[in-house]
Every structure is written in structure tokens, then in C-alpha cells.
N, C-alpha and C positions, 0 to 999 in steps of 0.2 A: 320310777314306778309311775303308772297310769292311775291318777286318782279316781278316774271314772269307771276303772275295771275293764275287763276284756270285752264287756258286753257292747261297748262302743266301737269295737274293730270287727272287721270281717263281714261275712255275709249276713250276719244278724241286724246289722245297720243298713237300711236301704241307702242312706246317704253317704256311707263310707264303705266301698268294697274293699275286699280283702286284698292284700298286697299281689300284683301281677294281674288283677282283673281290671278291665277298662271300665271307666266311669260313664256308663250310659246315659245317665242323667246330665252330666256335664256336656257331653257331646251332643245330646239333644238341645241343650242350653245355647251352645255355639250356633247350631244350625238354625235354631229360632232366632238368634240375633242377626245372623246373616241375612235370613229371609225378611226380618223387619227393616234392616238396613236397605235391602234391595226394593222394598215397598216405598220407604220414605225417600230414599235418593235414587233416581233413575240411572241406569248404567251409563248413558251418554254424560250425565251431569258429573258422575264420579270420574270418568275419563278426563273431562274438562279441568275437574279440580286437581287431579293429578298432574296435568300438564302444567298448569299454574303453579302447583307446588314444586316441580321439577324446574321450572324456569327460575323461581326464588331461590333455591338452593344453588343453582349453578351460575348465578349472576349476583354478586354481592352489591354492585350499584343499583340494580333494579330493586333488590331487597331494600337497602337504604331509602330509595326514592318512594317505594310503596309505603314504608312505615311513615315517612314524612307526610305524604299525601293523605294517608288515613288520619294521622293526628291532626293535621291542619284543617281537613274537612270536618272531624268531629269538633274541633275547637271553634273554628270560624263561622261554620254555617248557623248555629244557634245565635251567634251575634248579628249575622246578617238578618235572621228573622226578627230579632229584637229591635234592631234599628229601623227596619222598616215599619215595625208596629209603633214605634215612639215618633215617627216622622222624620227621621235622620236618613233621608232617601239616598243621598250622596255617599256616606259611609256604608250603608247597607247593600248598595248596588256594587260598591268596590269589593266588598267582602264576598258577594255572589260571583262576581267575575273572576276573583282569584281562586274560588272553589272550582268553578267550571273549567277554568285554565289549566289546572293542575290534574283534576280528576279525569278529564277526556283523555289526554295523552297517556296517563297512567293505565288507564282501562285498556286502550289500545295496545300498549306494550305488553301487558299480561296476556292479552287474548291472542297476539300474533307472534310474540317472541322478539319482536323487532324493537329492542329497547333504546338503541343509540339516539334516534331522532327524539322519541319521546322524552327522554331524560334531557335532553338540551332545551326543548320547549318548556319542560316544567321549570328548569333552571331560569330560563329568561322571563317567564311569568312571575316567578318569585322575586326576581330582582325587580321587575316594573312595579309589582305589587308592594314591594317593601318601600321604594321610593314614593310611591303614591300614598301609602299608609303613613310615612312620616310626614308628608304634607297635610293630609286631611286629620289625622288622629294625634299628630304631635309626639309627645314622648311615648305614648303607649305604642305606636306604630314603629317608633325609633327602636325599641327594644328588639324587634323581630329581625333586625339586622345582624345580630351576634350569631343567631342560629343559622341565617342565610349564609354567612361566610363560611361556617364549618361544612354546610351541605354542599356547596358549589365545589370545595377543594376535594371532597370525597367521591363526587359523581362525574366530575368533568375533567378532561385533560388539563395538565398542569397549566400550560400557557393560557388555555381558554379561561380557566378559573382565575388566573391572577388578573387578566384583563377585566373579566366581568366584575370581580369584587372591587377593584380599583374605581371602575366607572360607576358602581352602585354607591360606594362610599362618598366620592365627589359629588354625585347628584344629590345624595341625602343631605350632605353639608349645605348644599346651595338652597334646597327647597325648604329645609327644617328650620327657618328662621324663628318661628314661635317656640319651638321646643328647645333650641339652642340659641339663647338670646344674646349671649356675649361671645366674643372671639375665644376667651379662655375656654368657654363650654365646648365650642366647635373644635378647637384644638384637642382638648381632653377626649372627646368623643373619637375623633380621627385616630388619636395615639392609642386608645384602648381596642378599637375596632382592628387597627392595623396589627396589633399584638396578638389578638385571637386569630387574624387571618394567618400571621406567621406560624403560630402553633399548628394550626390546622393544615398548612402547607407542608410543615416539617412531617407531621405524623402521616398525613396522606401519601407523601412521597416515599417515606420509609416503608410504609405498607405496600405500596404498589411495587417497589424493588423487591421485597420479601415475596410477594405474590408471584412475580415473574420467576424468581428463582426456584419456588416450590413447584410451579407449573413446568419449568424447564426439567426439574428432577423426576416429575411425575409423567411427563408426555414425550421426552426428547431423549434419544439415545446419545450419551455423552461422547462416544468415539466419533460417530458420523455425522451427528446433528439432524439425522433423519428422526421423524416420528416414531415412537416405539409401538409395540403391539397394542397396549391399552388405548393409545390414540387411534390407532388404525381402526379398532372395532368401533369407537365412538363415531369417527367420521364416514365409516362405511354405512352405519346406520342413518346417520344424517343425510348422507347421499342417496340412500334408498328412499327416504321419506321425500326428499326434495325432487326426485325424478318421476313421482306420481303424475301421470298425465302428460308428461313432456314428450316431445318427438324425439329429440337427441337424448339418449340415455347414456349414463357413465360407462366406462370401461375399467378393468383392473388387470394387471399383469403381475405375475410372481416370477422374480428373477433369482437364479441360484447359480452362484459360481462354480463352475466343474472343478472337481478334484481340489477343493480348497484345503482339505485336510492335509493332502501332501505338501502344500505351500508352508502350512505350519510346521509340519514335521521336518521339512529339509532346512528351512530358514529361520525358523523360530516364530513366535507369536507376534513379536514386535514388526517383522516383515509382513506377516499376514494383516496385521491392522493397518499398515501403510497401503496394503492393497485394497482393503475395504473402504479407506479414506479416498484413494484415487478413484475408485469405482463410483462412489457416490458423487464426487465432483464430476466425473464424466457424465452421470445420468442428468445432473442439474444443467449441464450445458445442452443436452438434448430436450429437456422438459420445457413445456409452456409454463407461463407464470401461474395459470391456474391448477397445474398438475400438483400432486401431493406424493411424497415420497416417505416411506415407512421402512424401518428394519424389523423383519418378522421373526428373526431369530438366525444367530450365528452368521453364515453367508447368504442367507436369503432376504430378499427386499421385495416390497410390494410398490407398484405405481398405481395410483388411483387418478384415472383421466376423466374429468367431467366433460359431458357434452361430446362424447366421441361416436364415431361410426366404424363400420367393419374395415373400411379401406384406410381411414386414419390410423386405427389401432395397428393394422397390419404394417403400415409404413412405418410407424414409430418403433414397434418392437423388432422389425428388421434392422431399423438404423441402430438400435442399441446393440444389437447382437454383433453387426459388423464393426461398429465402433470399438466395442470392447476387445474384440479379437485383434483389431489393428492397432489399438492405443494403449492396452493394459497389458503389462508383463511382469513376470517374477523377476527377483534379484538377479538372476542369471541369464535374463533376455528371453525367456520361454513365454509365448502368448498365453494370456489367460483368456478363456471362453467363458460363455455364460449360456444357460438352458433357460427358456422362458415358457411359461404357460399363461395364457390369457383368456379372458371372456367378457363378454359384453352382457350387461344387466338386462334381465327379461322384466317385462311388465309384471307387477304383482309378486316378484321373486323375493324372498327373504335374503338378506345381506350375507348370511352364514352360507346358504346353499350356492350363492354366486361366488364366494371366495372358495368354497369347495370344488367348484367346477374348474376353476382356474388352477387350483392346487393339483386336480386329477390331470390337467393338461400338461403341467409342469412334469409329473411323474411320467407321462408318456414320452415327453421330450427327453427324459433321462434314459428311460428304457430304450429308446430308439437310437442312441447313439451319442447324445449331448451337442452342445454347440448348435442348437436348433430351435425353432419356435414352433408352439403347439397352440392354436387358437380354437377355442370351443366354439362351434357355430351355433346360432339362435335356431331354436325349433318353434313351431306354432305353440301359441299360448296355451291351447287345450292340453298339450303334452307336458307343460311345465308343472311338476310337483312343487306344492307349496310348503315351506317350512313351518312346523307347528310352534317351535320354539328355539330361540338361538342356543340354549344349553341342552337340547335334546339329542343326546348322541345318536339316537335311533332314527332321527329325522334325515331329511334329504342330504345333510352334509356328508354322510357315510356313503352315499350313493354316487357313482362316477358315471359321467356321460358316455354314450357309446362311441365306439372308434369312428363310426360312420359320420358323427357329428363334428369331426375335427378337420381343420385345414391346417396344412403343414407347410412351414417354410424352413428350410434346412440348408446348410452348407453342402455345396454339390460335391466337396472333396471327400465327405464323409460316405463310406459305403454302407450297404444295408447292414442292419444289426443282426 
């Protein structure tokens, strides 16, 4: 029972509309909040913040590095100011140089997304800073070495982390004469630090192994070793962004084995799987090192070709079609053929529309008799429809290029369909 009575529900109360009626006041509040956020945070700044957040979510090493840099800056910078104020210029300058040496590379990595070099520079600065702090500050600086050992094993490759940590420990043991007065203290420090490094090494190595296993499950097709559809969408989007303003644009080709269902029906799925594995091995022999292969679904595969042109794309897909026909066969010796639809990326085009054009070209290759290549030609930029959203089914993905925009390469033995 409602202790406040029915007068608190329904149209009688402006703050609580009846069931099934929209809350106009709440909707207005959300709109006011959105408008207030737009006034406080400009759209360009929100986009920048979203990019930084996405980079941190997708790169654990960058996240660990950023957290360490933020903590070290907040902790060390006030001590730098204090030491300058008290006349300890040497220690204050050391603290300031450490903060600048880690903050600048971290900012560059966050802004550009190129984290590999920035992380290595930060780790190197921390190692030098730890050795210098052990010499200048004594025991206080010496204590930072334990955090450093854990940090380098989580953000650097294993061999690099081992060499850098060993070099740092030896240098600290040499320069920290005041903090480690006796041989027993030096040995104790090295033993305890080596134990911390060993634990960090084991945990970091185990984490990296599990991360790669999970990454393989998430991104790699277990049968063929090609990337799966999830990875395809991510890397198509990345290739689209990387191609902005470039003269040589990427291309993609969708490959579909002809009559593959008949192979499964006649010889079983195990034989069909062997054909798929042989097909992907053949493709890898023809691909460049920079090209990428994905399993799109079933017997369909996608080739992503960075920095391609029309003639190079034509040559590659023709070579693939001819090689498959001559080298791939069913268990009873019948030739296996492939139909291919391909498209070059257009400037400003969304990746989903790019993929849709290649898929439409593949459909035309199938309709025209199979064992052939259809390449969607590039039209002027003014005729290129822009995709509104990757998930918009009514967008340009659903539209197919006109037949006049297609260049065809086909087996001359196949008659007109």
C-alpha cells in the first residue's frame, strides 16, 4: 500500500506522470544538461578527450605508463619546488628534469597514439632518474628502484626490461655508497631488488601470454589463421583514417570460392576445411608483407591492400584467380575456382561503403558466371556518397555501384551468362 495515497501518482502530480506517459520535465532536464555540457566543453575538445580515452582503453601499457607519469608528476613536482625554495638546487633540478622527461613523451603518446617510442623514452628517463636520485638523495632515492623494476617489466619487452633493470641495479649499487655503507647492505639491496624483479618478470610474462591468447581468440580465425570479421572492421576503419590525404589509397578484394557447398556435401566438412587452409596458404604466398587477410564468413575472405593503385590491384587479383584455378583442387582432382570483387578506396569514403562496393562487385562476378574478377572503378569525388554511420542500414552500404563503373577480368573459357 502506498502510504502517501493515490494523490502522489498520475496526472495530479506534475513531477510524477501517469504510467505510460513521457516525463517531459526529465526530458527537458536532459536537454538542458546536454546544452550546458556543450557550452562548457566545446565539441572539438570532446572529440579529443574521446580519442585519448579510446587509446587508454585499447593500450594497457600506455595506461600503466600514464598512471605512473601522473602519480610521479603530482608527487615529485612539489618536492622540486620545495627544494628550489630551500636552496637545494641540485635535487630540485633533478626532480624537475625527471618530471619533464616523463611528462613530454607521455603527452606526445596520448595525443598522437604512437606510444611505443614514448614508453621506451619514459622508462629510460626513469632508470637514469632512479640512479641519479640514489646518488643525490641517498636512501630516499633508493626506494624508488622497487617501483621502477615493476614498471619496466610491465611496459617494455621482456629482454629489454631484463637488461635495463640489471643495468639500473648495478649502477645504483655503485653510486649509492652513502645509502649502502657496507657490503652486507649492498648485497641485501641487490637480493631484495632482484626478487622484486623476478616476481614482476613472472607476472608480466604470464599476463602477456594470456593477453595474446585472448587476442587470438578475439581477432583470429582458428581454422585458417586469418583475421576474423571483428578485426576486419577495426582495421578497415584504421586504414580509412590513415589514408586521409595520401596519394596512394588502399584497396580491398572479397574472394569467394565457387560452389564450395558442393565440396562439403560430396567430401565432408573435413575436406572442405582442408581446401580453406590450402586456399589461405596460397593467398599468403601471393600477398605482400603489408597486405592483410581476413575470413569474412564461410568460404568468403577479404584482402586489404595498403597503398595500392588500379593496375597493381588488377594484377594481384588476376594472379590470385589464375593461381587458385591451377593449384587448388578437390579430393577427386577437380579444379577449385574463386570469384573476386574488388574496390579502391575513395577519398572521404566511409569504410562500410567501400566494403559494400567490393561486395557488390563480387555479386556481379557470381552472376556473370563465376571464376572471374570484377573491379569497381573510381568515380569523381563529387559523385561519391558519404556514409552517415557504419551501423546505418539505410546508408550507402545498401547501394550498389552502377554496372558502367566496373572493369571485368574473366576466364576466356567461360561463355556469356
